[in-house]
C-alpha positions as CSV (number, residue, x, y, z in Angstrom):
1,M,142.3,115.4,-49.8
2,K,144.7,115.2,-46.9
3,N,143.1,115.8,-43.4
4,K,144.8,118.9,-42.0
5,I,145.6,118.8,-38.3
6,K,145.3,122.2,-36.6
7,L,148.0,122.8,-34.2
8,E,146.8,124.5,-31.0
9,T,149.0,126.5,-28.8
10,C,148.8,127.7,-24.9
11,K,150.4,130.3,-22.7
12,F,152.2,128.9,-19.6
13,V,154.4,129.8,-17.0
14,C,157.3,127.8,-15.6
15,G,156.7,126.7,-12.1
16,T,160.2,127.6,-11.1
17,A,159.7,131.3,-12.4
18,I,156.7,131.8,-9.9
19,I,158.0,130.3,-6.8
20,P,160.2,132.7,-4.6
21,E,163.8,131.9,-4.5
22,K,163.9,131.7,-0.9
23,W,161.1,129.1,-1.1
24,R,162.7,126.7,-3.4
25,D,164.3,124.4,-0.8
26,W,161.1,123.4,0.6
27,F,158.2,124.4,-1.6
28,W,158.2,121.4,-4.1
29,G,158.2,118.8,-1.2
30,L,155.4,120.5,0.6
31,F,153.3,121.3,-2.5
32,S,153.8,117.6,-3.9
33,G,153.0,115.6,-0.7
34,D,149.7,113.8,-0.9
35,C,149.1,115.5,-4.3
36,D,145.8,114.5,-6.5
37,F,148.1,115.0,-9.5
38,S,151.4,113.5,-10.5
39,W,154.5,114.6,-12.4
40,G,155.3,111.1,-13.8
41,D,157.7,110.9,-16.7
42,N,155.8,113.4,-18.8
43,N,157.5,115.9,-20.8
44,R,155.2,118.8,-19.6
45,T,152.6,118.9,-16.7
46,F,150.2,121.7,-17.0
47,I,147.8,122.7,-14.5
48,T,145.7,126.0,-14.3
49,A,147.0,128.6,-12.0
50,A,143.6,128.4,-10.3
51,R,144.2,124.7,-9.5
52,F,147.8,125.4,-8.5
53,L,146.3,127.9,-6.0
54,D,143.9,125.5,-4.7
55,R,146.8,123.1,-4.0
56,C,148.7,125.8,-2.2
57,K,145.7,126.6,0.0
58,E,145.6,122.9,1.0
59,C,149.3,122.3,1.6
60,G,149.9,124.7,4.7
61,L,152.5,127.6,3.4
62,E,151.5,129.6,6.3
63,D,153.6,127.2,8.4
64,E,156.8,127.9,6.4
65,V,156.4,131.6,5.9
66,P,154.6,134.5,7.1
67,Q,151.2,135.1,6.3
68,K,151.9,138.4,4.4
69,E,154.3,136.5,2.0
70,V,151.6,133.6,1.5
71,D,148.9,136.3,0.7
72,K,151.0,138.2,-1.7
73,F,151.9,134.8,-3.5
74,M,148.1,133.7,-3.6
75,E,147.2,137.1,-4.9
76,M,149.7,136.5,-7.8
77,L,148.1,133.0,-8.5
78,K,144.8,134.7,-8.5
79,D,146.0,137.1,-11.3
80,L,147.1,134.2,-13.5
81,G,143.6,132.9,-13.5
82,Q,143.5,130.1,-16.1
83,T,146.9,130.5,-17.4
84,Y,148.7,127.4,-17.2
85,I,151.8,126.5,-14.8
86,D,154.3,123.7,-16.1
87,L,155.3,121.8,-13.0
88,E,158.2,120.3,-15.1
89,N,160.5,123.3,-14.7
């Protein structure tokens, strides 16, 4: 009898899909600086929205955009909870 491997699936959103378009010139540079995870040569790099949120709190978004925009973005990340975010897109 052959061993059957159960394929797993997960839901994720692309990182580029959640970043406001007007942030795209500066966001990823700020977000990735001095980060505790890496992109490397991976095909996909998934982190939870909760971990993404924690990183956003650390990297100083409020220095780049008004606090109201930051708060709205952070609330969206909270709503995603444990959904994965793909950092490769």
